N, C-alpha and C positions, 0 to 999 in steps of 0.2 A: 442550442448550447457545442460551445466548441469540443469536440472531444479530448483532442490534445491538452495538456496540462500548460501553464504558461510563466514565466518568470515574474514574478513581482517585484523582485529587487537582484542585485547582484548574486546572493549567494541562497535565493530561496527560490521554488516554486510550489503551485498549486494547480491542482487539478479538482473536478468537479463530475459528481454523476449522479442523476436524476434515477433513485432505485425504488422498486416497488416497495413500499410503507407497510406496516405503521413504523413509526421511529423505535419504538422499541424491539423491532426485528432485525434492524438496521444495527441498532445496540448492541445487540448480542452477537452479531458477528462480529462487535470490533472488541467484545471482553468475554465471550466467553472459550474456551481453549480449542473446544472442539470444534468449533463454529469457525473461528478465524481460523483454524488449522484446513479448512477446506478451502482457503480462498489466498493466504497469507502464509502465516508462521501460528503453530501453538502454542502453548505453554500457561503458566502459572501469571496470574497478574492481580495484583493487590490494587482493589480499586479506590487508593486514597493517595494525596499530593503526599509525594515522597516513599510511596507505595515500590517493592519491586514490581519488574516485569520481564518474564522471560520471551524471544521471540525464538523457537525453535522453527526454521526453514526445514521442508523438507520438500523440496520441488517436485519430484516425483509423484507425491500424492497428488499434486494440485490439478494434472490432467491424465489423458491417456499417453503424453510425450514425457517418456523417462530420464532419456541422456542429455545430460544438459553439453552447452557448446564445450572444446576445447578449455577456454578460458575461463569454465565456472566447474570443471572436471572436479575441481579440489574441493565443490561443495557438493558432490555427486551423495553422499551418505549425510546429506544435511549439515547446518552449523547452526550455533544458537546466539544470537544478541542480549546481553543483559543491558538492561533499562531500567530506567527510571521514571515514574508518574511526576508529571510537572503538573497537571488540568485534570480536574476530575469534576464533571458537573451532569451524571446522569438525567436522562439520556442524551442530550443534546451538544456535552464536551468532554474530549478526552485528548490528551497530551503528554507524549513521554519522550524521554531522551531515545536517539537510534542506535542503541550501542555504548563504547565510552567515545567515539570520536565522528559521527556518521550525523551531528547536530540534532533537532529536534522536528517531533511530527504531530502535527495540531489535527485532528479531525471532529468539524462541526458536522451537528446534524441540523438541518433546516424543513420541518415540514412544509409540502407544497401538494396540499388536498389528499389525497390518497397516499401521492408519493414521498419520498425524501430526497431533499439534494443533500449528499453528501459532501462535502469541500476538505480535500486534504492539503495541509501544506506542511512544505519538507523546507526546514530553514538552516544554515548554518553550514550549507553545501561545500564551500570551495570554488573549484575553478568550473569552468563548462563542460568540459569532460565528465566532470561528476555529477552534475546537473543532468547531463544527457543521459548516464546511465542510470541514474535513479530516476528520473522522469519515465523512461521506457519502462522499469522495474514497477513502478505505481501503474503504470497505464495496465502495463498487460495482469497486474493483480488483480486490477479493479475491473478489469476485466471478464476475470473468471468470478469474483462474487458476482459481476451482474447475471453471468451464464448460471450462476446457483442460484440465486434469486429466483429467475426466469426460467427455473426446472430445464435448463436446456444443459446438453453436452457441454464442459468447459471447453477452450479453444487451449491448442497447445500450449503451454506456458514459454518456454524456451524458444518455439521459434516466431510467436508474436514480441517476445519481447528482444529477440537480436533486429527483427523487422524495424523496433519502435524507437530502439535503441539508435539507429542508422538515422529513422528520419526527426530523432531530436537534434540529434547531430548537426544535421544540416539545417533546420528550424533555427539553431542557434547561432550558427554561422552565416546566415541571412538577417539575423535582427540586429 
């Protein structure tokens, strides 16, 4: 399985990760605020179509690496996206808007023996620069999720993100 996400449409990227199951465990890391905060962003989530969800990002809590790069310094104390649930079919499908103007994220969970294939699709992203930034973010966040699930010390979020964003920029320029 390719670790890097792929552009599936001009404004859509998809990334897949094979994670240790069972599926209910992965669902909990997508939907329970305390577990979601360990790899992405905490906050309440009304698990029904039309329900509200908050994504409260505190990147300093994700890994031992605390200081964001200069271009993200304004997020050092955290930031929140207000989202709306667009699909919810526990424990296999969750979709919600990504804030007001950052598109929509779809999480699909597919059992693979003892493991679970997590497919993340982020659509309505806009230009290639935005896709590279978002793809780097998902790649880094999913790396932390995998580390947590495998009981490993998480990689440094910001250093991974900066490297991955540059990788995605190169990949998209050559596509």
